[in-house]
DODREN-254549 format. One line per field, with one value per residue: residue in three letters; x, y, z of N, C-alpha, C in turn. Coordinates in nm, 2 decimals, decimal comma, padded with zeros to 4 digits. Example, Ala and Ser with C-alpha at 12.3 -4.5 7.8 and 13.67 -1.06 7.14 Angstrom:
BEGIN
res: (ALA;SER)
n_east: (01,32;01,28)
n_north: (-00,57;-00,22)
n_up: (00,78;00,71)
ca_east: (01,23;01,37)
ca_north: (-00,45;-00,11)
ca_up: (00,78;00,71)
c_east: (01,32;01,29)
c_north: (-00,33;00,00)
c_up: (00,78;00,79)
END
This chain:
BEGIN
res: (UNK;UNK;UNK;UNK;UNK;UNK;UNK;UNK;UNK;UNK;UNK;UNK;UNK;UNK;UNK;UNK;UNK;UNK;UNK;UNK;UNK;UNK;UNK;UNK;UNK;UNK;UNK;UNK;UNK;UNK;UNK;UNK;UNK;UNK;UNK;UNK;UNK;UNK;UNK;UNK;UNK;UNK;UNK;UNK;UNK;UNK;UNK;UNK;UNK;UNK;UNK;UNK;UNK;UNK;UNK;UNK;UNK;UNK;UNK;UNK;UNK;UNK;UNK;UNK;UNK;UNK;UNK;UNK;UNK;UNK;UNK;UNK;UNK;UNK;UNK;UNK;UNK;UNK;UNK;UNK;UNK;UNK;UNK;UNK;UNK;UNK;UNK;UNK;UNK;UNK;UNK;UNK;UNK;UNK;UNK;UNK;UNK;UNK;UNK;UNK;UNK;UNK;UNK;UNK;UNK;UNK;UNK;UNK;UNK;UNK;UNK;UNK;UNK;UNK;UNK;UNK;UNK;UNK;UNK;UNK;UNK;UNK;UNK;UNK;UNK;UNK;UNK;UNK;UNK;UNK;UNK;UNK;UNK;UNK;UNK;UNK;UNK;UNK;UNK;UNK;UNK;UNK;UNK;UNK;UNK;UNK;UNK;UNK;UNK;UNK;UNK;UNK;UNK;UNK;UNK;UNK;UNK;UNK;UNK;UNK;UNK;UNK;UNK;UNK;UNK;UNK;UNK;UNK;UNK;UNK;UNK;UNK;UNK;UNK;UNK;UNK;UNK;UNK;UNK;UNK;UNK;UNK;UNK;UNK;UNK;UNK;UNK;UNK;UNK;UNK;UNK;UNK;UNK;UNK;UNK;UNK;UNK;UNK;UNK;UNK;UNK;UNK;UNK;UNK;UNK;UNK;UNK;UNK;UNK;UNK;UNK;UNK;UNK;UNK;UNK;UNK;UNK;UNK;UNK;UNK;UNK;UNK;UNK;UNK;UNK;UNK;UNK;UNK)
n_east: (-02,84;-02,69;-02,41;-02,30;-01,99;-01,67;-01,47;-01,21;-01,23;-01,37;-01,18;-00,98;-01,12;-01,16;-00,90;-00,82;-00,98;-00,88;-00,62;-00,58;-00,48;-00,25;-00,26;-00,10;-00,19;-00,11;-00,13;-00,17;-00,42;-00,69;-00,95;-00,93;-00,79;-00,98;-01,17;-01,04;-01,01;-01,28;-01,35;-01,17;-01,27;-01,49;-01,39;-01,33;-01,08;-00,89;-00,71;-00,68;-00,40;-00,26;-00,22;-00,07;00,04;00,24;00,56;00,76;00,62;00,52;00,74;00,80;00,56;00,57;00,79;00,69;00,46;00,50;00,36;00,18;00,11;00,16;-00,01;00,08;00,08;00,19;00,25;00,33;00,36;00,66;00,79;00,80;00,62;00,78;01,04;01,00;00,93;01,18;01,34;01,20;01,22;01,50;01,55;01,38;01,38;01,19;00,95;00,62;00,49;00,24;00,20;00,01;-00,16;-00,26;-00,14;-00,05;00,19;00,45;00,72;00,73;00,60;00,78;01,00;00,91;00,86;01,11;01,25;01,14;00,86;00,56;00,32;00,12;-00,12;-00,39;-00,57;-00,83;-00,93;-00,95;-01,16;-01,23;-01,01;-00,84;-00,87;-00,84;-00,58;-00,43;-00,46;-00,32;-00,06;00,00;00,02;00,26;00,28;00,31;00,16;00,00;-00,20;-00,43;-00,42;-00,18;-00,01;-00,05;00,06;00,33;00,38;00,34;00,55;00,77;00,99;01,09;01,35;01,53;01,54;01,85;02,01;02,11;01,95;01,70;01,73;01,74;01,48;01,32;01,38;01,29;01,01;00,97;00,97;01,19;01,42;01,65;01,89;01,88;01,87;02,12;02,29;02,21;02,28;02,55;02,66;02,71;02,50;02,46;02,49;02,27;02,07;02,12;02,05;01,78;01,68;01,73;01,55;01,30;01,29;01,31;01,08;00,88;00,77;00,60;00,69;00,86;00,68;00,50;00,67;00,73;00,47;00,44;00,65;00,56;00,33;00,42;00,57;00,84;00,93;00,84;00,51;00,50;00,72;00,66;00,51;00,24)
n_north: (06,60;06,76;06,67;06,67;06,84;06,67;06,63;06,69;06,84;07,06;07,16;07,24;07,43;07,63;07,69;07,81;08,04;08,17;08,20;08,36;08,39;08,63;08,91;09,13;09,38;09,51;09,76;10,01;10,12;10,24;10,15;09,89;09,78;09,81;09,63;09,38;09,39;09,38;09,12;08,96;09,01;08,84;08,60;08,39;08,28;08,46;08,77;09,11;09,29;09,52;09,78;09,89;10,14;10,13;10,00;10,08;10,16;09,91;09,76;09,89;09,85;09,57;09,52;09,63;09,48;09,21;09,01;08,70;08,63;08,81;09,02;09,13;09,39;09,40;09,61;09,93;10,28;10,46;10,24;09,93;09,61;09,39;09,47;09,54;09,29;09,16;09,31;09,27;08,99;08,97;09,07;08,93;08,62;08,42;08,52;08,51;08,57;08,67;08,75;08,99;09,08;09,24;09,15;08,90;08,81;08,58;08,62;08,80;08,65;08,43;08,57;08,68;08,44;08,33;08,50;08,46;08,48;08,33;08,27;08,35;08,55;08,65;08,95;08,96;08,72;08,70;08,68;08,43;08,27;08,37;08,33;08,05;08,04;08,20;08,04;07,81;07,91;08,00;07,75;07,66;07,60;07,65;07,84;07,88;08,08;07,93;08,04;08,17;07,96;07,85;08,05;08,02;07,76;07,79;07,94;07,81;07,69;07,89;08,10;08,32;08,68;08,86;09,06;09,29;09,30;09,33;09,59;09,73;09,67;09,80;10,07;10,08;10,05;10,29;10,46;10,51;10,54;10,34;10,47;10,65;10,48;10,35;10,57;10,62;10,39;10,37;10,22;10,08;10,15;09,93;09,73;09,76;09,71;09,44;09,34;09,40;09,24;08,99;09,01;09,02;08,77;08,60;08,67;08,61;08,82;09,04;09,30;09,60;09,74;09,54;09,37;09,53;09,54;09,27;09,24;09,40;09,26;09,01;09,08;09,14;09,39;09,69;09,82;10,10;10,17;10,20;10,42;10,44)
n_up: (-12,36;-12,09;-11,90;-11,56;-11,48;-11,43;-11,13;-11,19;-11,43;-11,33;-11,15;-11,34;-11,48;-11,28;-11,23;-11,47;-11,46;-11,23;-11,29;-11,54;-11,90;-11,96;-12,15;-12,39;-12,61;-12,93;-13,15;-13,40;-13,45;-13,27;-13,28;-13,37;-13,16;-12,96;-13,05;-13,01;-12,74;-12,66;-12,75;-12,60;-12,35;-12,33;-12,26;-12,00;-11,93;-12,01;-12,00;-12,07;-12,02;-12,10;-12,35;-12,66;-12,90;-13,09;-13,19;-13,01;-12,78;-12,72;-12,64;-12,40;-12,25;-12,24;-12,08;-11,84;-11,78;-11,84;-12,01;-12,08;-12,34;-12,64;-12,87;-13,17;-13,41;-13,74;-13,93;-13,83;-13,73;-13,64;-13,49;-13,63;-13,61;-13,64;-13,58;-13,32;-13,21;-13,24;-13,07;-12,82;-12,78;-12,77;-12,53;-12,37;-12,41;-12,39;-12,46;-12,59;-12,89;-13,11;-13,44;-13,61;-13,91;-14,22;-14,45;-14,67;-14,75;-14,83;-14,77;-14,56;-14,36;-14,33;-14,24;-14,00;-13,85;-13,84;-13,68;-13,43;-13,39;-13,26;-13,38;-13,67;-13,79;-14,00;-14,01;-14,09;-14,02;-13,75;-13,56;-13,60;-13,55;-13,35;-13,07;-13,02;-13,12;-12,94;-12,71;-12,79;-12,84;-12,58;-12,46;-12,56;-12,83;-13,19;-13,45;-13,77;-13,99;-14,22;-14,48;-14,47;-14,46;-14,71;-14,87;-14,80;-14,89;-15,16;-15,26;-15,18;-15,32;-15,47;-15,60;-15,40;-15,39;-15,40;-15,15;-15,29;-15,51;-15,40;-15,30;-15,55;-15,64;-15,45;-15,51;-15,77;-15,72;-15,60;-15,81;-15,97;-16,25;-16,44;-16,46;-16,25;-16,04;-16,06;-16,00;-15,74;-15,60;-15,65;-15,87;-16,20;-16,48;-16,64;-16,46;-16,30;-16,49;-16,53;-16,28;-16,27;-16,47;-16,35;-16,13;-16,25;-16,36;-16,14;-15,99;-16,17;-16,32;-16,54;-16,61;-16,49;-16,32;-16,26;-16,12;-15,89;-15,77;-15,71;-15,53;-15,31;-15,24;-15,17;-14,95;-14,98;-15,01;-14,83;-14,82;-14,80;-14,93;-15,19;-15,43;-15,38)
ca_east: (-02,84;-02,56;-02,37;-02,21;-01,84;-01,60;-01,39;-01,09;-01,27;-01,40;-01,05;-00,92;-01,19;-01,13;-00,76;-00,82;-01,04;-00,80;-00,49;-00,60;-00,37;-00,23;-00,23;-00,07;-00,24;-00,03;-00,18;-00,18;-00,56;-00,76;-01,08;-00,89;-00,76;-01,11;-01,23;-00,97;-01,05;-01,42;-01,34;-01,11;-01,36;-01,59;-01,33;-01,29;-00,94;-00,80;-00,72;-00,60;-00,33;-00,21;-00,22;00,03;00,01;00,35;00,66;00,83;00,53;00,51;00,86;00,78;00,45;00,61;00,87;00,61;00,36;00,55;00,24;00,20;00,10;00,15;-00,06;00,16;00,05;00,31;00,28;00,30;00,45;00,76;00,87;00,71;00,60;00,89;01,15;00,96;00,95;01,32;01,38;01,15;01,28;01,63;01,55;01,30;01,38;01,07;00,83;00,54;00,43;00,16;00,20;-00,12;-00,14;-00,35;-00,06;-00,04;00,32;00,53;00,85;00,70;00,57;00,90;01,09;00,86;00,88;01,25;01,31;01,08;00,71;00,50;00,21;00,11;-00,26;-00,45;-00,66;-00,97;-00,98;-00,92;-01,27;-01,24;-00,89;-00,76;-00,88;-00,77;-00,43;-00,38;-00,45;-00,22;00,07;00,03;00,06;00,39;00,27;00,32;00,04;-00,01;-00,33;-00,42;-00,39;-00,04;00,06;-00,06;00,16;00,46;00,40;00,34;00,68;00,88;01,10;01,13;01,48;01,51;01,62;01,97;02,00;02,13;01,83;01,59;01,76;01,69;01,33;01,27;01,40;01,19;00,88;00,97;00,95;01,32;01,46;01,77;02,00;01,87;01,90;02,26;02,35;02,18;02,35;02,69;02,69;02,69;02,36;02,46;02,47;02,13;01,99;02,13;01,97;01,64;01,65;01,72;01,43;01,18;01,29;01,28;00,95;00,79;00,70;00,60;00,76;00,90;00,56;00,45;00,77;00,71;00,35;00,47;00,74;00,48;00,23;00,49;00,64;00,98;00,95;00,73;00,41;00,54;00,84;00,60;00,45;00,11)
ca_north: (06,61;06,80;06,60;06,75;06,83;06,59;06,71;06,73;06,94;07,17;07,22;07,30;07,55;07,72;07,73;07,90;08,17;08,23;08,23;08,38;08,42;08,77;08,95;09,26;09,40;09,62;09,80;10,16;10,16;10,22;10,07;09,75;09,73;09,80;09,50;09,28;09,40;09,33;08,98;08,89;09,02;08,74;08,48;08,39;08,24;08,56;08,90;09,21;09,36;09,64;09,80;09,98;10,18;10,12;09,90;10,13;10,14;09,76;09,72;09,95;09,78;09,43;09,53;09,67;09,38;09,07;08,93;08,56;08,63;08,95;09,03;09,24;09,43;09,40;09,74;10,04;10,39;10,48;10,12;09,83;09,50;09,30;09,53;09,53;09,15;09,13;09,38;09,21;08,86;08,99;09,10;08,83;08,51;08,33;08,59;08,44;08,68;08,64;08,86;09,01;09,16;09,22;09,11;08,75;08,79;08,47;08,66;08,86;08,54;08,36;08,66;08,69;08,32;08,31;08,58;08,42;08,48;08,20;08,25;08,46;08,55;08,75;09,03;08,94;08,59;08,70;08,63;08,28;08,19;08,43;08,27;07,92;08,06;08,24;07,93;07,72;07,97;07,99;07,61;07,63;07,56;07,75;07,83;07,97;08,08;07,84;08,12;08,20;07,83;07,84;08,14;07,97;07,65;07,83;08,00;07,73;07,65;08,01;08,15;08,44;08,79;08,89;09,20;09,40;09,30;09,40;09,74;09,78;09,66;09,91;10,19;10,07;10,08;10,44;10,53;10,55;10,48;10,27;10,57;10,71;10,37;10,34;10,68;10,61;10,27;10,39;10,11;10,12;10,13;09,79;09,64;09,78;09,63;09,29;09,30;09,41;09,12;08,88;09,03;08,99;08,62;08,53;08,69;08,58;08,94;09,08;09,42;09,66;09,77;09,41;09,33;09,61;09,49;09,14;09,26;09,45;09,16;08,90;09,13;09,15;09,53;09,74;09,89;10,24;10,19;10,23;10,55;10,44)
ca_up: (-12,22;-12,04;-11,78;-11,47;-11,50;-11,33;-11,04;-11,26;-11,52;-11,24;-11,10;-11,45;-11,51;-11,17;-11,24;-11,58;-11,42;-11,13;-11,35;-11,69;-11,98;-11,95;-12,29;-12,44;-12,75;-12,99;-13,28;-13,41;-13,47;-13,15;-13,30;-13,37;-13,02;-12,89;-13,09;-12,95;-12,59;-12,64;-12,77;-12,49;-12,23;-12,32;-12,23;-11,86;-11,92;-12,07;-11,94;-12,14;-11,92;-12,15;-12,49;-12,71;-13,03;-13,18;-13,14;-12,89;-12,66;-12,70;-12,56;-12,26;-12,19;-12,21;-11,96;-11,73;-11,74;-11,87;-12,05;-12,12;-12,49;-12,70;-13,00;-13,23;-13,54;-13,82;-13,98;-13,74;-13,74;-13,53;-13,49;-13,68;-13,52;-13,66;-13,50;-13,18;-13,18;-13,23;-12,95;-12,70;-12,76;-12,74;-12,38;-12,30;-12,51;-12,38;-12,50;-12,69;-12,97;-13,23;-13,53;-13,68;-14,03;-14,33;-14,56;-14,68;-14,81;-14,77;-14,72;-14,43;-14,28;-14,30;-14,16;-13,86;-13,78;-13,82;-13,56;-13,31;-13,37;-13,23;-13,47;-13,77;-13,82;-14,08;-13,93;-14,13;-13,97;-13,61;-13,48;-13,63;-13,51;-13,25;-12,93;-13,02;-13,14;-12,81;-12,61;-12,84;-12,82;-12,44;-12,43;-12,61;-12,97;-13,29;-13,54;-13,89;-14,05;-14,34;-14,59;-14,46;-14,49;-14,86;-14,93;-14,78;-14,98;-15,31;-15,30;-15,11;-15,41;-15,54;-15,57;-15,33;-15,44;-15,32;-15,09;-15,39;-15,60;-15,32;-15,31;-15,68;-15,65;-15,37;-15,59;-15,88;-15,66;-15,57;-15,94;-16,02;-16,37;-16,42;-16,44;-16,12;-15,95;-16,06;-15,92;-15,60;-15,55;-15,69;-15,96;-16,34;-16,53;-16,69;-16,34;-16,27;-16,59;-16,50;-16,16;-16,30;-16,54;-16,25;-16,05;-16,33;-16,38;-16,01;-15,95;-16,27;-16,34;-16,68;-16,63;-16,37;-16,24;-16,21;-16,02;-15,77;-15,71;-15,65;-15,42;-15,20;-15,21;-15,10;-14,84;-15,01;-14,98;-14,76;-14,89;-14,79;-15,02;-15,32;-15,44;-15,31)
c_east: (-02,70;-02,53;-02,29;-02,06;-01,78;-01,52;-01,27;-01,12;-01,31;-01,27;-00,98;-00,99;-01,17;-00,99;-00,75;-00,87;-00,94;-00,66;-00,51;-00,48;-00,36;-00,18;-00,20;-00,11;-00,17;-00,08;-00,20;-00,32;-00,64;-00,89;-01,04;-00,86;-00,88;-01,18;-01,17;-01,01;-01,19;-01,42;-01,28;-01,19;-01,46;-01,53;-01,28;-01,15;-00,84;-00,82;-00,62;-00,53;-00,28;-00,23;-00,11;00,00;00,12;00,46;00,73;00,75;00,52;00,62;00,84;00,67;00,49;00,70;00,79;00,52;00,40;00,43;00,28;00,20;00,09;00,09;00,00;00,12;00,19;00,35;00,23;00,40;00,55;00,85;00,77;00,71;00,72;01,01;01,12;00,97;01,09;01,38;01,33;01,21;01,43;01,65;01,48;01,28;01,26;00,94;00,75;00,45;00,36;00,15;00,06;-00,10;-00,25;-00,28;-00,03;00,10;00,40;00,66;00,84;00,68;00,69;00,99;01,04;00,88;01,02;01,31;01,23;00,93;00,66;00,38;00,19;-00,04;-00,30;-00,56;-00,81;-01,02;-00,97;-01,04;-01,29;-01,13;-00,82;-00,76;-00,81;-00,62;-00,37;-00,36;-00,33;-00,08;00,10;00,07;00,19;00,39;00,29;00,20;00,06;-00,15;-00,32;-00,38;-00,24;00,04;00,06;00,04;00,30;00,49;00,41;00,48;00,80;01,00;01,15;01,28;01,47;01,59;01,74;01,94;02,01;02,01;01,71;01,61;01,71;01,54;01,27;01,28;01,31;01,05;00,86;00,97;01,08;01,35;01,60;01,89;02,00;01,91;02,05;02,33;02,33;02,26;02,50;02,74;02,67;02,54;02,35;02,43;02,33;02,04;02,00;02,05;01,82;01,60;01,64;01,59;01,31;01,17;01,25;01,14;00,84;00,71;00,71;00,68;00,80;00,79;00,51;00,54;00,75;00,58;00,37;00,55;00,66;00,39;00,30;00,56;00,79;01,02;00,83;00,64;00,44;00,65;00,79;00,54;00,31;00,13)
c_north: (06,65;06,73;06,69;06,73;06,74;06,68;06,77;06,85;07,07;07,24;07,29;07,43;07,66;07,78;07,83;08,04;08,24;08,27;08,25;08,41;08,57;08,82;09,10;09,28;09,53;09,64;09,95;10,21;10,13;10,14;09,92;09,70;09,72;09,67;09,38;09,27;09,34;09,17;08,90;08,90;08,91;08,60;08,48;08,35;08,34;08,69;09,00;09,30;09,50;09,65;09,90;10,02;10,17;10,03;09,95;10,12;09,99;09,71;09,77;09,87;09,63;09,43;09,55;09,55;09,23;08,98;08,79;08,55;08,78;08,94;09,15;09,27;09,44;09,54;09,85;10,15;10,39;10,36;10,01;09,70;09,40;09,34;09,52;09,38;09,11;09,19;09,31;09,07;08,87;09,01;08,99;08,71;08,42;08,40;08,52;08,55;08,63;08,76;08,87;09,11;09,14;09,17;08,96;08,72;08,68;08,51;08,72;08,75;08,46;08,44;08,66;08,56;08,29;08,39;08,56;08,44;08,34;08,16;08,37;08,45;08,67;08,82;09,00;08,80;08,59;08,64;08,48;08,21;08,24;08,36;08,14;07,94;08,11;08,13;07,83;07,78;07,97;07,85;07,57;07,59;07,68;07,73;07,93;07,96;07,99;07,92;08,15;08,07;07,81;07,92;08,08;07,85;07,69;07,88;07,93;07,71;07,77;08,05;08,29;08,55;08,81;09,03;09,31;09,41;09,36;09,55;09,80;09,78;09,77;10,04;10,19;10,10;10,22;10,52;10,57;10,48;10,42;10,36;10,63;10,60;10,35;10,45;10,66;10,50;10,27;10,27;10,16;10,09;09,99;09,70;09,64;09,70;09,48;09,25;09,31;09,28;09,00;08,89;08,99;08,83;08,55;08,55;08,65;08,70;08,98;09,21;09,48;09,69;09,65;09,36;09,40;09,57;09,36;09,15;09,31;09,33;09,05;08,95;09,14;09,30;09,58;09,82;10,04;10,27;10,23;10,37;10,56;10,44)
c_up: (-12,17;-11,90;-11,69;-11,50;-11,39;-11,24;-11,10;-11,35;-11,44;-11,19;-11,22;-11,49;-11,41;-11,19;-11,36;-11,54;-11,32;-11,18;-11,51;-11,77;-11,99;-12,09;-12,31;-12,58;-12,81;-13,13;-13,29;-13,43;-13,34;-13,16;-13,31;-13,24;-12,94;-12,92;-13,02;-12,80;-12,57;-12,66;-12,65;-12,36;-12,22;-12,28;-12,08;-11,83;-11,98;-12,01;-12,02;-12,03;-11,96;-12,30;-12,53;-12,85;-13,13;-13,11;-13,01;-12,76;-12,62;-12,61;-12,41;-12,19;-12,15;-12,09;-11,83;-11,68;-11,76;-11,90;-12,09;-12,27;-12,53;-12,84;-13,07;-13,38;-13,62;-13,87;-13,89;-13,76;-13,62;-13,53;-13,53;-13,58;-13,53;-13,58;-13,35;-13,13;-13,16;-13,10;-12,82;-12,68;-12,73;-12,59;-12,31;-12,40;-12,50;-12,42;-12,61;-12,76;-13,09;-13,32;-13,60;-13,80;-14,13;-14,46;-14,56;-14,74;-14,75;-14,71;-14,58;-14,32;-14,23;-14,21;-14,02;-13,78;-13,75;-13,70;-13,43;-13,29;-13,35;-13,32;-13,56;-13,82;-13,91;-14,01;-13,97;-14,09;-13,81;-13,53;-13,49;-13,56;-13,39;-13,12;-12,92;-13,04;-13,01;-12,71;-12,66;-12,81;-12,67;-12,39;-12,49;-12,76;-13,06;-13,38;-13,66;-13,94;-14,18;-14,46;-14,59;-14,50;-14,64;-14,92;-14,92;-14,88;-15,12;-15,35;-15,23;-15,19;-15,49;-15,50;-15,51;-15,40;-15,35;-15,26;-15,19;-15,48;-15,53;-15,32;-15,44;-15,69;-15,57;-15,44;-15,71;-15,83;-15,63;-15,69;-16,01;-16,15;-16,34;-16,39;-16,30;-16,01;-15,94;-15,98;-15,77;-15,53;-15,58;-15,77;-16,10;-16,38;-16,58;-16,57;-16,30;-16,36;-16,57;-16,38;-16,19;-16,38;-16,45;-16,17;-16,13;-16,35;-16,25;-15,96;-16,05;-16,31;-16,49;-16,71;-16,49;-16,27;-16,17;-16,10;-15,89;-15,70;-15,64;-15,52;-15,29;-15,15;-15,13;-14,98;-14,85;-14,98;-14,91;-14,85;-14,90;-14,88;-15,16;-15,32;-15,38;-15,16)
END
């Protein structure tokens, strides 16, 4: 049996409708943005105020609309979501931004949270977790998808690659041999061999190709850095 709402509950419901959470959706795929718009349209306490197709547009739309919560795709052309996040929070420190991605990489997750993301969600779980996450972030909380939390926990004690080793890994993923990497980085081939050895050990990789695959999966290097 459904009981009538109390006066307090009615006041809270009316307040949510009259002051909905204002949302900016940023993604380079129109179909995905349409899906978000359709989902938000079913929620009386949420209102989609603007959309953007890349990081640069996101900055412009944020300045124009000052949304309460921004949904930001991580991988986009022109300017990616991480750079847009940094730019927006540099101008608006209180911006509440939820990163959306198909990548489960722990390094990407950590990087996004360190520069100010309030939540990190996987796109294939949006219908399950997005609405609750928006409300939580709007209330001042932080959130991580369970799968993202698992990734962070799995690699919490791993030794991180140095910037020099990341440079080598990126060039390995692009198909370069040690001699080519040495020439590109202006170091000796022996130095490159030493860095490759460290990379394989730190990532637990069987060979160079395996190391590149792990690097992409964990978000150490961008997917576009590889031949694929």
